[in-house]
C-alpha positions as CSV (number, residue, x, y, z in Angstrom):
1,X,0.0,0.0,0.0
2,X,1.4,3.4,-1.0
3,X,1.4,6.3,1.4
4,X,-0.4,9.4,0.4
5,X,1.9,12.4,0.0
6,X,1.4,15.2,2.5
7,X,0.4,18.5,0.9
8,X,2.8,21.4,1.2
9,X,1.8,23.7,4.0
10,X,1.1,26.6,1.7
11,X,-0.7,24.3,-0.8
12,X,1.9,24.8,-3.5
13,X,5.5,23.8,-3.9
14,X,8.0,25.3,-6.3
15,X,9.5,22.7,-8.6
16,X,12.2,24.7,-10.3
17,X,12.8,28.3,-11.2
18,X,12.0,27.6,-14.8
19,X,8.5,26.4,-13.9
20,X,7.7,29.3,-11.6
21,X,9.2,32.7,-12.2
22,X,10.5,34.7,-15.1
23,X,14.1,35.9,-15.1
24,X,12.8,39.4,-14.2
25,X,10.9,38.1,-11.2
26,X,13.8,36.1,-10.0
27,X,16.0,39.2,-10.3
28,X,13.5,41.1,-8.1
29,X,13.7,38.3,-5.5
30,X,17.5,38.3,-5.5
31,X,17.6,42.1,-5.1
32,X,15.0,41.9,-2.3
33,X,17.1,39.3,-0.5
34,X,20.3,41.3,-0.9
35,X,18.6,44.5,0.4
36,X,17.1,42.6,3.4
37,X,20.5,41.3,4.2
38,X,21.8,44.9,3.9
39,X,24.6,43.8,1.5
40,X,26.1,45.8,-1.4
41,X,26.3,43.9,-4.7
42,X,30.0,43.3,-4.3
43,X,29.5,41.8,-0.8
44,X,26.6,39.6,-2.0
45,X,28.8,38.5,-4.9
46,X,31.8,37.8,-2.6
47,X,29.7,35.5,-0.4
48,X,28.7,33.5,-3.5
49,X,32.1,33.5,-5.2
50,X,30.9,35.4,-8.3
51,X,31.6,38.8,-9.7
52,X,29.6,41.9,-8.8
53,X,28.6,42.4,-12.4
54,X,27.1,38.9,-12.3
55,X,24.8,40.0,-9.4
56,X,23.9,43.1,-11.4
57,X,22.9,41.0,-14.3
58,X,20.8,38.7,-12.2
59,X,19.0,41.6,-10.6
60,X,18.3,43.1,-14.0
61,X,16.6,39.9,-15.0
62,X,19.3,38.8,-17.4
63,X,19.3,35.2,-16.1
64,X,20.8,33.4,-13.2
65,X,21.8,29.7,-13.6
66,X,20.1,27.1,-11.5
67,X,23.6,26.3,-10.0
68,X,23.9,29.9,-8.8
69,X,20.3,29.9,-7.5
70,X,21.1,26.9,-5.4
71,X,24.3,28.7,-4.1
72,X,22.0,31.6,-3.0
73,X,19.6,29.1,-1.3
74,X,22.5,27.4,0.5
75,X,24.7,30.4,1.4
76,X,21.9,32.6,2.7
77,X,19.8,29.7,4.2
78,X,16.6,30.6,2.4
79,X,13.9,28.3,1.1
80,X,13.7,27.4,-2.5
81,X,10.0,28.0,-2.5
82,X,10.5,31.6,-1.3
83,X,13.2,32.3,-3.9
84,X,11.6,30.5,-6.8
85,X,8.0,31.4,-6.2
86,X,7.5,33.7,-3.3
87,X,5.7,31.0,-1.3
88,X,6.1,30.6,2.4
89,X,8.8,32.0,4.7
90,X,12.1,33.3,3.4
91,X,14.4,31.7,6.0
92,X,14.7,27.9,6.0
93,X,16.0,27.8,9.6
94,X,18.5,29.6,11.8
95,X,22.0,29.2,10.6
96,X,24.5,30.3,8.0
97,X,23.3,33.8,7.0
98,X,25.6,36.4,8.6
């Protein structure tokens, strides 16, 4: 007998950034996160091991690879659902974000 899957608490679950948000919307979320963390673009970039111009491009909606999106999720301890779709709480749990 198969177990029934529990529904996501918000009723929805982000599958991947391609399924949920446009590049422009993802850029807005990245900028919102950076501003909430009170980081300059160069500081945000340094934490991720990328260049400041890369962060500028992401925030302008010129695309961010899934690899870099996952680095953002991991480094700043945010939920994928929040970043990819704006669903639920931003923070995954207490931890890494400084």
